C-alpha positions in Angstrom: -4.5 -15.1 4.0 -7.9 -16.1 5.3 -10.1 -14.3 7.9 -13.4 -14.8 9.6 -15.5 -11.8 10.7 -18.5 -12.4 13.0 -21.5 -10.1 13.0 -20.8 -9.0 9.5 -24.3 -8.1 8.3 -23.9 -4.4 8.9 -22.0 -1.7 10.7 -18.4 -2.2 11.7 -18.4 -5.9 10.9 -19.5 -5.4 7.4 -17.0 -2.6 6.9 -14.2 -4.8 8.2 -15.1 -7.6 5.9 -15.2 -5.3 2.9 -11.9 -3.7 3.7 -10.2 -7.1 4.1 -11.7 -8.4 0.9 -10.5 -5.3 -0.9 -7.0 -6.1 0.4 -7.2 -9.5 -1.3 -7.9 -11.5 1.8 -10.2 -14.5 1.6 -13.0 -13.6 4.0 -15.7 -15.8 5.7 -18.6 -14.0 7.4 -21.4 -14.8 9.7 -24.3 -13.1 11.5 -27.1 -14.0 13.8 -30.3 -13.5 11.7 -29.0 -14.7 8.3 -25.9 -15.4 6.3 -24.5 -11.9 5.5 -24.6 -10.8 1.9 -21.1 -9.3 1.6 -19.9 -8.9 -1.9 -16.7 -10.9 -2.5 -17.0 -13.0 0.7 -15.7 -16.6 0.2 -18.1 -18.1 2.7 -21.2 -16.9 4.6 -23.3 -18.6 7.2 -25.9 -17.8 9.9 -24.5 -18.3 13.3 -25.5 -17.5 16.9 -22.1 -16.9 18.5 -23.5 -17.5 21.9 -24.4 -21.1 21.0 -21.5 -23.4 21.5 -22.7 -26.0 19.0 -23.2 -23.4 16.3 -19.8 -21.9 16.8 -18.1 -25.3 16.6 -20.0 -26.0 13.4 -19.0 -22.7 12.0 -15.3 -23.2 12.5 -15.5 -26.7 11.2 -17.1 -25.5 8.0 -14.8 -22.5 7.5 -11.6 -24.3 8.4 -8.4 -22.8 9.6 -8.3 -19.0 9.5 -5.2 -16.8 9.9 -7.2 -14.1 11.6 -10.5 -14.1 13.5 -12.4 -10.8 14.1 -14.7 -11.0 17.1 -17.3 -8.3 16.1 -20.7 -9.8 16.9 -22.5 -7.7 19.5 -25.9 -6.5 20.8 -27.1 -3.6 22.8 -30.0 -3.5 25.3 -30.8 -0.2 27.0 -33.0 0.4 30.1 -32.7 1.8 33.6 -31.1 -0.9 35.8 -34.3 -1.3 37.9 -36.2 -2.2 34.7 -33.5 -4.3 33.2 -34.5 -8.0 33.0 -32.2 -11.0 33.7 -33.1 -12.2 30.2 -31.8 -8.9 28.7 -28.6 -9.2 30.8 -28.0 -12.8 29.7 -28.6 -11.9 26.0 -26.1 -9.0 26.0 -23.4 -10.9 28.0 -24.2 -14.1 26.0 -23.4 -12.5 22.6 -20.8 -9.9 23.5 -18.7 -11.9 26.0 -19.6 -15.6 25.9 -19.7 -15.4 22.1 -16.3 -13.8 22.0 -14.9 -16.5 24.3 -16.4 -19.3 22.3 -15.1 -18.0 19.0 -11.7 -17.2 20.5 -11.4 -20.7 21.9 -12.1 -22.2 18.5 -9.6 -19.8 16.9 -7.0 -21.1 19.3 -8.0 -24.7 18.7 -7.9 -24.3 14.9 -4.6 -22.5 14.5 -5.4 -18.8 14.1 -2.5 -16.5 14.5 -4.3 -13.3 15.0 -7.5 -12.5 17.0 -9.0 -9.0 17.0 -12.0 -8.1 19.1 -14.2 -5.1 18.6 -14.7 -3.6 22.0 -15.9 -0.1 22.7 -15.3 3.2 24.5 -18.0 1.8 26.8 -15.3 -0.6 28.0 -13.5 2.3 29.6 -16.3 4.2 31.3 -19.8 3.9 32.7 -23.0 4.9 30.8 -26.4 5.2 32.3 -29.0 2.7 31.0 -26.3 0.5 29.5 -24.9 -1.5 32.4 -24.9 -4.9 30.6 -23.3 -3.5 27.4 -20.6 -1.7 29.3 -19.9 -4.7 31.6 -19.6 -6.9 28.5 -17.1 -4.5 26.9 -15.0 -4.1 30.0 -15.0 -7.9 30.2 -14.0 -8.2 26.5 -10.9 -6.2 27.1 -9.9 -8.4 30.0 -10.5 -11.5 27.9 -8.3 -10.2 25.1 -5.5 -9.3 27.4 -5.6 -12.7 29.0 -5.7 -14.4 25.6 -2.7 -12.4 24.6 -0.7 -13.9 27.5 -1.9 -17.4 26.7 -1.0 -17.0 23.1 2.3 -15.2 23.5 4.5 -18.3 23.5 2.6 -19.7 20.6 2.8 -16.6 18.4 -0.9 -15.8 18.6 -1.5 -12.1 18.4 -4.5 -10.7 20.3 -5.8 -7.2 20.4 -8.9 -5.2 21.0 -10.2 -2.1 19.2 -12.2 0.4 21.3 -14.2 2.6 19.0 -16.1 5.7 20.1 -19.5 6.8 18.6 -19.6 5.1 15.2 -22.4 5.8 12.7 -24.2 2.5 12.9 -27.7 1.2 13.6 -26.7 0.3 17.1 -25.6 3.9 17.8 -29.1 5.1 16.9 -30.4 3.3 20.0 -28.3 5.7 22.1 -28.4 9.5 22.7 -24.9 9.9 21.4 -24.2 11.6 18.0 -21.9 9.8 15.5 -18.3 10.9 15.3 -16.8 8.1 13.2 -17.6 6.0 10.1 -17.4 2.2 10.2 -14.8 2.3 7.5 -12.4 4.3 9.8 -12.6 1.6 12.4 -12.2 -1.1 9.7 -8.9 0.4 8.6 -7.5 0.0 12.2 -8.8 -3.6 12.3 -7.1 -4.4 9.0 -3.8 -3.1 10.4 -4.1 -5.3 13.4 -5.1 -8.3 11.3 -2.2 -7.9 8.9 0.6 -5.5 9.7 0.7 -4.7 13.4 3.9 -6.0 15.0 3.7 -8.7 17.7 4.9 -6.1 20.2 1.3 -4.8 20.1 -0.2 -8.1 21.3 -2.5 -7.5 24.3 -3.2 -3.9 23.2 -6.6 -2.1 23.5 -6.4 0.4 20.7 -8.6 3.5 21.2 -10.4 4.8 18.2 -12.4 7.7 19.7 -12.1 10.3 16.9 
């Protein structure tokens, strides 16, 4: 089995890559700033998932993957009256456009499982995080729509909605950590490998 994990330099993405590698899966990883240094990864590359050309090049180099984990994400926080259009575009660009671009290539290249890392923020509102929350609500909708498109082709699609995970991103918020990245990674591995097709379209809550 072969998998691709985006945004794998740290946090949940890195934990997912490590858990999949430990399970004997051939894993390719990418991240925005530099190629992630994940022990045991079969392939690593820098990639801006919001850039269509870079995403196409990534999937061409990696080749067909059985599972694609859409994890790359960013957070910008500010009161809405101070939030800039550039900040909004960056968050939606990575979190939602990036997920779409990678999912589209996953469909085109023959992936059979797509798992997106959403958030509890895709189920509620949070002050000073309008763009992030909007992107995560949108991500759940994207995954559910992909599940319907992929149903007849045997393409399993699901989202994982973690709560407050102990990551660098969480440190930008006022919320205390309640979960470890490895706990979320175990749920992702299940969806990548063992989850029955009856679960396609699911948004799996991992709130702790």
